[in-house]
N, C-alpha and C positions, 0 to 999 in steps of 0.2 A: 573517532569520527572517520567515516570512509572518505577516501580521496574523491569519489564521485560526488559527494555532497559539496565539497569545495568547488569542483568543476561546475556543479549546478548553479552555484552563486555567480560564476562567470557567465554561464549560459543565460541566467536570468537577467543579468545586466545587459548582455548583448541584445536579447529580445526586447527588453524594456527600451533600449536605445532605438531599436527598429520601430517599436510601437510609437515612441515619441516622434520619430522622423516621419512615420506614415500617418500618425494621428494629428500632429500639429503642423509640420511643414507641408504635408500633402494637402491638408484642409485649406491651407493658405494658397497653395499653388496649383490646385487641381484644374481650375479653369484655364490657367496659363498653359498647363500640360496638354489639356485637350485641344486648346487653340493651336498650340505648337504642332501637335500631331496632325490636326486638320489642315493647317497651313502647309505642312510638308507634303501631305497627300495631294493638295491642290496644285502645288508647285510641280510635283511629279507629273501630274496629268498635263499641265500646260507645256512643260518641257517636251513631253512625249509627242504632243500634237504639233509642236513647232518644228520637230525634226524627226519625221517618220523614218528617215534613212538610218537613224542611229538607234539600233535595237540591242546594244550591248547590255547584258544582264547586270554587269557591274555598275552601270550608271543608274539602274532603277532603284528607287527607295522602297524598301519592303513595307507594305501596309500592315500594321499591327492592330489587333483588337484592343480597345482602350478599356480601362477599369469601368468607365461609365457605361460602355456597351454591355459588358458582362453583368453589371448591376441591373440594367434595364431588362436583360434576358431573364435573370434569376428572380426578378420581382414577380414574374408570372407563375412561380412555383411556391408551394408552402415550404417554409424552412424555419428552424429554430435559431439559425444564425442571425447575428445582428449585421446584416449586409449593408454595404455602402461602397462607393468607389474607393474611399480611403481604406476600408477593410480589405479589399482585394489587393491594393498596393501593399498593405501589411503582409498579406499572404505571400506575395512575391519575395519580400524581404526575409520573411521567416523561413520559407522553404528553400530559399536560395535558387529557385527555379525561374529564370527570366522568361521562360515560355509558359509559365503557369496559367496566365489569363487566356492565352490563345488555346491551350490544350483543353481547359475547362469549358470555354465558350464553344469550341467545336464539338466536344462530346455531348454537351447539353443540347445543342442545336440538333444533333443527330439522334440522340437517345433519350432526351428528357432528363429530369432531375428529381432526386429524392435525397433526404439527408443520409440515407444508407450509403450513398456514393461518396460522401465527403472525405472519408478516411482514405479512399483510393486516390483521390485528387491531392490531398494535402499531407497525408501521413499523420493526421490528427483527427480524433473523434470530434463530433460537434461539441460535446461537453467540455473537452479539453481546450478546444479552440476558443470557445466563449470566454473561459477564465483567463487564458493567456492574452487574448486581445484586449479584454477589459482591464487587465492588470491586477485582478483580484488574486491571482495565483501568487503575486509577489507582495501583497499588502496585508493578507490575513495570516494570523499566527498559526492557524491549523492547516496551512498549505505548505507542501514541499514540491519543488520542481527538481527532479533528479535527472542526471545524465545517465543514459542506459549503458550497458556493457558492450553493446555492439553485436551481441549474439541474438539469434532468433528468439522471440518471445520475451516475456517479463517473468523473472523468477522470484518467487516469494518463499522464504524458508521460515518454518515455525518449529519451536521446541516447547517443552513443558516448563516446569517450575525451576527457578534458580533462587538460591539463598546465599547471600554474602555476609551473614551474621558472623562476627569474628569469634564468637564463643560456640559456634555450631560446627558440625562435622566437616562440611566441605572446606571452610576456611582454615580450620585446624589442620586438615590434611594438606592444604596448600602450603601452610607455614612449615610443616614437617618436611615437605619436598623442596624447600628453598624458594618459595613464592614463584615458581615457574608454572604458569597456567597450563602449558602444554604437557605437563606431567599429570595434570588432573583432568584435562579434557583433550582428547585425541587431536593432534594437529590436523587430521583430515576433517574432523567435524568443525574445527575453527575455520579451516579453509572454505568449507561449504557455506558457513554463515557469512564470511567476508565476501564470498563470490556471488552471493545472491544480490539481486537489485534491492530487495527489502528483507531484512532479517528481524525476527521477533521472538521474544521469550516472555514468560510470565514472571514478573519481578515480585517475588513473594516475601518482601521485607521493606523496611524504610531505610533510606540513606540519610544518616544524621549522626552528629557527634553530641547530641543533647537529648533531653526528654527522659521520662520515667515510664516503666512498663505499664500497660493498661491494666487497671485493677480488675481482678476476677477472671483473668485470662491465663490459661495454663501455659501456652506457648507464645512467646513474643520475640520478634526478630528485628534486629537493627544492625546495619553495616556502616562502617566508616565512610564518610564522603570521599576520602582519598582513594577508596577502592573502586571508584568509577572507571579507573584504568582497565579493569577487567572487562567491562562492557565495551570499552573502546577496542580492546584487543580482540574481542569476539566479533566486532563489526556490527553491533546491534543498531538498528534504525528506529525501532519503536517497541515499547514494552507495555504489557498489560498491567495496570494498577488497580483495576476493579477486582479486588480480592480481599480476603479476610485478615491480611497482615499488614496492609499499607498504613494503618493508623495505630500500630502496636505501641508506639512511644509518644502519642499525642499529636496535637495540632502543629506545634513548632517543628517537630521531626517530619511531619507530613509535608509541610512547606519546604523544608530542607530537601526532601526527596525531589519535589517538582523542580526546584532551583538547580539541584545537582545534575539532573537529567538535561534540563534546558541548556545549562552552561556547556554540557558535553555534546550538544547538538543531537540529542536523542529525544524523540517524541514519545509521548505517553497517551494512553487512552483509558477511558472509563472512570476517571477520577479528576478532581479539580478543586479550585478555590471556591467554586459555586456550582450550581446545577447546570448552568449554561456551559461551563468549561467541561464538566464531567460528561455531558451529553453530546458535546460537539464531535462530529466525525472528523477524523484526520484524513486529509486528502493528499494523495501523491499523483503528480502528473509525470509520467515517464513513457518514453517512446511513443508519445502522442496519445496515450490513453490515461484515463483518470480513475484511480483506485481509492476507495474509501475504507477506512478501518474504524470500527465501533466496538464497544465492549461494555459488559455489565456483569454483575455478580449476584448469585443467590446461594452462597456457600455455607452460611452459618446456621447451625441448629439454634443456638442462643445468639441473637443478633447483637453484636457489640460495635462493629465498625459503622461509623456514622454515615447516613445517607446525605449526599450533597443537597443543599436547598438554595433558595434564591440568594441568600447572603451568608451561607455557611458552607465550609469545605466538607468533602467526603467523596463517596463513590456513587456510581449509578447502580441502583438495585433493579433486579428483575424477578423478585418473588411474585409480584404481580407483573406480568410481561407487558402491560399496556404502554408504559413509558418507553421501554426499549423497542417495542414495535414501531413507535413513532420515530425514534431515532433511525432505525433501519430504513423506514420509508423515506425519510429525508435524505439519507445517504444515497439510496437508489435513485431518487429523483435527480440528484446532482452528479452522480458518478456512473462510470461504465461497469465497474465491478466492485462488489461489496464484500468485505471480510468481516464477519461478526464473531467476536470472541465472547465466550461465556464461561464464567467460573462457577462450576456446578458439579453435582454428582456426589455419591457416597465415597468417602475416603477409604482407600485400600480395598476397593472392590472393583472387579472387572465387569460386574453386572451394572445395569443401568437402573436409575430411579425412573418411575413412570413419567415424571415431569420432564425428563430430558427429551425423549422423542415427541412428547405432546407439545412442548413449547418450541422445540427445534423445528418441527414442521411449520409452526406459525411464523418463525423467523424467516424461513425459506419463502413462504408465501408473501411475506412483507417485502421481500426483495434481496435477502442475503444470498450471495452466490456460493459461499462456503461458510461453515461454522467450525470454529476451532475451540475445543473445550480444554479446560484445565481444572485442577483442584483434587482429583482423586488420588494423586501420587502414584498412580499405576496406569498402564495402558488400558483403554476401553476400546470398543469396536468402532467401525466406520459403517455408515449407511448412506445410500443415495435416496433422496426424496425429490421428486420432480426433476430428476437429472442433476441435482446439486449434492455435493458431498457434505455429510455431517461427520466430523471427526470428534467423537464424543470426549476423548481425553488423551492427551499426550504424555500424561504422567510426570515423573521427575526428570528433568534434564541434568541438573547438578544441584541436588537439594539436601539429601539426608545421608545417613550413615549406613543404611541397610542396602543389601544387594537387590537390584530390580532391573527389569527390562525397560528400555527407553529407546529414543531415536529422534531423528528429525524428519519433518514432513516437508517435501519440496513440491510446490505448486507452480506450474508454468502456464501463464496465459499466452497461448500461441498467437501468431500473427493473424490467423483466421478466427480468433476468439474462442477456439476450442481450448480445453484445459487438460493438462497432463499432471497426474498426481503420482508421487513416488515416496515411499517410506524408506528411510535410511536407518537400518537397525543399529542400536548401540546397547551397551550394558554398563550399568553403574554398579561398581563393586569397590568396597573400601573407599567410598567417596571419590572414586575416579571413574569418569565416563569415557568408555572406550568404543571406538567404531569396530563392529564385528561383521560388516557386510562381506559376503563371499566365503564365510566360514560356517561350520556346522552350527555354531551358536547363533549366527545371524539367521540361518534358515529356521532354527527352532523358534526364534522370536517372530519371524514372519508367519510361521504356522500358528503360533498363539494369536497373532493379530487376525488371521483368517478365522480362527475359532470364535473370537470375540465378536466378529463382524456379522453383517446380515446379508445384504444383497450385493456383495462385491466379489471380485476376483483379484487376487494378488499373485503376481508371477514371481519367479525365483530372484528377480532383480528388484523386487519391491514395488513395481508399477501397479497401480490400483485402477481398476475399471469397474463400471457398473455391470452387474450380472443381469442380463436380460432374461426375464422370467418366461 
């Protein structure tokens, strides 16, 4: 678990205390506060009138705008915020800015108000503010409040498939090298994962010490629960479980996977104990913005992995995209930025199936801000649609025994809400994933990615931008 998640718990507690102070104590004492301020203002005027000869600024009591006055002003404007005098007191506590009410009142008086301005006032979007003030961000299982790294923008890191089955190539190679993960995955790549605000991979196996292989399935993968240390070492925050291997060893092993991840403080998406959990967006509030993660799968020719139902565990499917479209719409309604992961595409093919762009465009239209694909076990191209990137497949990150191009995708949500996209090239050889940026091998991989892609430009450092036609 990353240190910032521990810090987030402290932050959550502090804000909750502020919320309680401003929600309970302030409700009780608001009239007394307004009365006190009014009394002070009245006394100041009386004293001034009584002694005109005494004009010393140090003796004057500064007249401040009250929370009630700001509330009355903002009532004249349309807003999605749940405003009240107590709410504005909470804003002062949360931002730590004692001049907050005065500044906001003066700006609105001079320039008017719309919710687009709220972030510039508070450092929080309207959607993040509502969840923090109401307390929902701390009471719902699918919410995380993270402490940012202090750098500009919010960094999200994505990689492809990972497999910790003890009888399969990557873990066998790890054992040969003395169980030192840095000998199997470059320290630089591990550093990038840990350095991101949110790091994610596709977890293509189940974590369990029990169960039997699914009947009729050629490849089944199961990793020991004790090997969760590898995910902790990689600094993962959330993993994709909407795939065709999460149920390989049955229901008990599936539940073990959920429990193992939860106990390690790692969130999961696209699967659950029932359809409600499998469909639920995972929300992160970080640096005042709210990000949603959602996931679904359509990866099996012969469908064996169970679909989650009202009272049955499984994954969220998107062979028919209707249900996933609703999940994306819900996420967009509640979040500022939506990451939609899809397990799709033809295995071992750089080319796309027709359904990938067809449904990918629908997901963007429904509200996805980026689509991250997996399942093909090799890189596929990138395309922009309506200004949003579709990353069709990130291939294997650390999964198999054959040699293959791979890498990490870093997405940064900048302070002005623009997005920077960078591909960090790596090569998996002999079940070891090595960073190759700045080398001839890295440039070759970037050129391959250019060849697979559609309307994008990728520079020598891996930065990806939309090619304007």
